[in-house]
N, C-alpha and C positions, 0 to 999 in steps of 0.2 A: 309805520311802514311806508316806504316810498311808493309813489304811483307806478303802475306797470309801464315798462318801456314799449311793450308790444302785447297785443292780444290776438289770439287766433286759435288754430287747432293743431294738435299733435297727432300725426297720422302714421300708423304702421299697417301697410297693406290696406285692408278694408276696415280696420279698427281706428277710430278717431275719438278725440276728447277735447273739449275746450280748455285752453291753458293760458296762463299769463307769464310774461317774462319780466323779472325784476333785476335791477342792477345789483350785483353782489359786492361791489366795492364803492367807495365814496372818496371824494377829495375835499369834502366840506370842511374838514378840520385843518387844512393847510393854511398857512399865512398867505394872505392875498393883499395886493396893493391897488389903490386907485391912482390914475394919472391925474395930477393936479396942476393948476396954473399957479406957479410960484408967486406971481405978482398979486393976484386977487384972492388966492386961497380957495377958488372954486374948482369943482371937478370938471374935467374936460369931456368932450364927446367927439366922436369921429364923424366926418362928413364924407359922403360919396360925391366926388367931383368928376366933371367931364375931363377926359384925358387930354383934350385939345384946348378947350376954352377955359378950363379950370373953374368953371361955374358949378355950384352945387346942383345935384340931380335929385329931385324929389322922389319919394318912394313910388308914386304912381307912374313915374316916367322910367323906372328901371325895368329892364327885361334881360333874361338870360340869353346869351348869344354863343353859338358854337361856330368856331372858325373852320370853314370848309376849304378855303383857299386864302391866299394872302389878302388881308383886309376885306374878306368877304365872309359874312356871318349869316347863319340861320337863326332867327329869333324863336325861342320856345317859351311859351307862357307857363306859369306855375300850375294852372288848372289842367293844362295838357300833360304836364309831367305827372300830376296826381292821377290822371286817367289811365296811365300805363300800369296795368295789372298783370301779374303772372301768378302761377299756382302758389309760389312761396311768399306772396304778398300777405296771405292770410292763413297759410298752412305750412307747418313744419313737417315735411314728408321725409321719413327716415329712409334714405336710399339703400344703405347697407350697414353692416356691423363689422367692426375690426377689433383685434386685441388692442388694449390701451397702449401697450409698450411700442406698438408700431407707429404711433403718432409722434412725430418729432416735436419736441418742446418749442422749437423755433416758430412753429406755425400757430401756437396758442396766442390769442389776442386778448379778448375781454370776456370775463366771466359773468354769467347771469344765473339767477335761480329760476327754475321752471316749475310752476306749481299749478294744480288744477284750478280752473276758474269757477266751477260750480259743482254742486253735489252730484249732478247727473252723470258727469264723466269721470268721477273719482275711481270707479272700479276699473275702467279701461286704462286710466293713468297708472294705477297700481300694477296691473297685469304687465304693461310695457316695462315698468321699472324693475319688477321682480324677474322678468324673463331675461333682461340684460344682466342683472346681478347673478342669476343662476348660471348663465353661460359665460360670465366674466368677460363681457365685451362692452364696447361703447358704440353708440349709434352715430352715423354721419348723415346729417340732413342739410337742408338749405333754408334760408330765411332772408326776406327783404327787409333791411333796416337802413335808415338814412339814405334812401334812394340808391341802394346797392344790394345785389344779391350776394350773400355770404355763406360760406360753409359753416356748419354748426356741429360741434362735437357734443354729444349728449351722454351723460353717465349718471348712474345712481349716486345720490349723496344724501345720507340720512333718510328721512321720510319722503324726500322729493327728488328732483333731478338737477344736476348742474349742467348748464348749457354754455359752452365757450365758443365764441366766434373764432374762426380760423383765418389766417392770412392766406391769400392766393399764392400759388407757386411763383408767380412773377414778382411777388413782394418780398420774397426771402432770398437773400444773397448767398451765394456759395462761399464756403470757408476757404476754398482753394487759394484764392488770391491773397488771403491774409496769412495762411499757414504754410504756404509752399516753401518759404525761405527758412523755416525752422529745421535745423539739421537733425539727423538721427545720430545720437551719441550713446556710447556705452558708458553709463554712469558708474562710478566706484560703488561697490557693495556697501562699504561703511557709510558713505554719505546717504544712500538710500535708507539704510537701517536707522540712522539717527533721525532723518526726516520722517520716516514712518512712525517712530516713537513719539515725535513731537505731535504728529497728527493724532495718534491714539490718545495722548494726554489732553489734547484740546477738543476731543470728541464730546458731543453733548446731544441732547434731544432738541429738535427744532421747536422753538417757542418764539413766534413773532412778537408776543406781548413783552418780551424782554428788550426788544429793540427800541431805542430812543433816538429820534431824529435830532442829533446834536446841532446840525446846521440851523434847523428851525428854532431850536432853543436859543442859539446865539442871536438869531434875528429878533426873537422876542425880547431878549435882554437889551439889544440895541434900541428897540422901539420903546421899552419901558424907561430906559435911561434918558432918551431924548424927550419923552413925554414928561419926565420929572425935571427937565432942564439941566440934566447932568451931561458931562462929556460922553461921547459915544465910546464904548469899550472897543479896544483894538487888540485882541489877543493874537499872539504870534502862532501861526500854524507851522509845526516842524516839518521840514522836507526831508524824506529819506534819500539816501545816496545808494548807488549800485554797490552791491556787496563785493569787496575786494578779495577777502579770504573766505571762501564759502565754507570750508570745513570748520574754521574757527567760529564763524557766525552760527553754524548749526550746533556746535557743542555748547556755545554760550546760550543759545535759545533753549536747548534741552535743560540746562541748569535753571533757567527762569521758570519753566513750567512745573507745577506741582505734580508729583508722581501719581497721586491718587485721583487725577481729574477725569479719568476715563468714564464715559457714560455706562452704567450697568446694562446688561442685556435686558430686553423687555420682560422676559419671564421672571428674572430675579427681581426686577424693579416692582412688578406686580405683587410678588410674594412678600417683599419687604414692606410694600404699602399696606398689604393685608395684615401683616404682623404688627405694624405700627398701629393700625386701627384697632386690632384686637387688644393690644396692650393698653391703648387709650381707654377702651371700654372697661378693661379690668381695673385700671387706675381710677376711673370714674366710680366704679362699683365700690372700691375700697374707701374712696373719699366719702361716698354717700353713707357707707356703714359707719365711718368715724363720726360723721355729722349726726347720724341717728343715735349713736351711743352718747 
């Protein structure tokens, strides 16, 4: 289990409990490169240099500066920044509750798991979790992370809580500038019908485990080839072209997709799964009887 990113208290009105925040995602499995010196084969390191003299600046001589006017700065020391404390530095205070569907997906930033920090506060944690689950709402709170106060969306997930940092309003761009040039068009009914059929045939359950990063796989093939002294593979990536005859392309697309590819409704899938398990048990029973005889 990774170390907690943050420790503090989850607070609902006068109810509070100690909690810890853990990263819900990781980038550790990604391919990463070091910057090397081609001549020596050594890894490089970055130097902080003076913008005017180009001389290296040692760590003890570095200080944060905030520009208050042209070429005029206020120096702020690290310990002075650390001394800045507000309520959300150590406490996630749930300000209000909203329906989950009201939170625009654009505002979701980074997910974390929120769990009780010790046995003493577990009951309060569970009460807060179950109250949200019962009312089918999510909590909106605040937290200080990486020297910034962020909004936090808190929702029940399994036995714990999922806490997702939210972007501020000024960090989200309006879609108007990007979509205003898209015209309103009355599309032919036959085109829509064929496209809807293709969508239905390609429908499936969301399963991220089936996703394979083909770009990363190609990178690893490149690395392995070069490590073995072989020529670097250079596969050609096909480039699609704008569709000239839309109706013809839709019809040919429909022919390509198998007719039985639709995902079954959840209820039917569960029943089928149960039937399969039951038949498996019956089969195992018969096999056992045959072995016994």
